[in-house]
C-alpha positions in Angstrom: 3.0 -12.8 -5.7 0.1 -10.7 -6.8 -2.5 -9.0 -4.7 -5.7 -7.4 -5.8 -6.5 -4.7 -3.3 -9.8 -2.8 -2.9 -9.0 0.6 -1.3 -12.4 1.2 0.5 -14.0 4.3 2.0 -13.2 2.8 5.5 -9.5 2.5 4.5 -9.6 6.2 3.4 -11.4 7.4 6.5 -9.1 5.4 8.9 -5.9 6.0 7.0 -3.4 8.4 8.2 -2.0 11.1 5.7 1.9 11.0 5.1 2.2 7.7 7.1 3.6 4.9 4.9 2.8 2.4 7.6 -0.9 3.4 8.1 -2.1 5.1 5.1 -5.2 4.0 3.2 -3.3 1.6 1.0 -1.4 0.2 3.9 -4.7 -0.4 5.7 -5.9 -2.4 2.8 -2.8 -4.4 2.5 -2.8 -5.2 6.3 -6.5 -6.2 5.8 -5.5 -8.6 3.0 -2.5 -10.2 4.5 -3.8 -10.0 8.1 -1.5 -10.4 11.1 1.5 -11.8 9.2 3.1 -8.5 8.3 6.2 -7.5 10.4 7.1 -4.4 8.3 5.2 -2.3 5.9 6.1 0.9 3.8 3.8 2.4 1.1 5.5 5.1 -1.0 4.5 6.7 -4.3 7.2 4.8 -6.0 7.0 1.4 -4.5 5.7 -0.8 -1.5 8.0 -2.8 0.7 6.7 -5.4 3.1 8.0 -8.2 5.2 5.9 -11.2 6.5 6.8 -14.9 7.2 10.4 -13.9 7.5 10.7 -12.8 3.9 11.0 -9.4 2.3 9.1 -8.3 -0.8 8.9 -5.1 -2.9 6.3 -4.0 -5.6 6.4 -1.1 -8.0 3.5 1.3 -7.3 1.3 1.6 -10.4 0.5 5.1 -11.7 -3.0 5.2 -10.3 -1.6 4.3 -6.8 1.0 7.0 -6.9 -1.5 9.7 -7.8 -3.9 8.5 -5.0 -1.1 8.7 -2.4 -0.1 12.3 -3.6 -3.8 13.5 -3.3 -4.4 11.6 -0.1 -1.3 13.0 1.6 -2.2 16.6 0.6 -5.7 16.1 2.0 -7.3 16.3 -1.4 -10.5 14.4 -2.0 -9.9 10.8 -3.1 -12.4 8.0 -4.0 -12.2 4.2 -3.3 -10.4 2.3 -6.1 -8.9 -1.2 -7.0 -5.1 -1.6 -7.2 -3.1 -4.5 -8.3 0.3 -5.0 -6.8 2.9 -7.5 -8.0 5.5 -8.3 -5.3 9.0 -9.7 -5.9 11.3 -11.1 -3.2 14.0 -8.8 -1.9 14.5 -5.2 -1.4 16.2 -4.2 -4.7 14.2 -1.3 -6.3 12.3 -2.2 -9.4 
């Protein structure tokens, strides 16, 4: 399952630093998948989400990890595009 995300200025402004469930990337994912998500955690190494009673994990690309580190430190960040490839299950990739 692949998702092409646009992390927008709105996601950045409304996202919460150091909050894996409501950071800028998490807000973009929630906007893409809508109300189906029951669990979401965005980390510099990977993203874990649950929806439709299934669990998925995706490795975080380098540009996403760098964004998270800068965002969480309160440093300036720009909007960008991010591609995530989810696999079923919780085994780390």
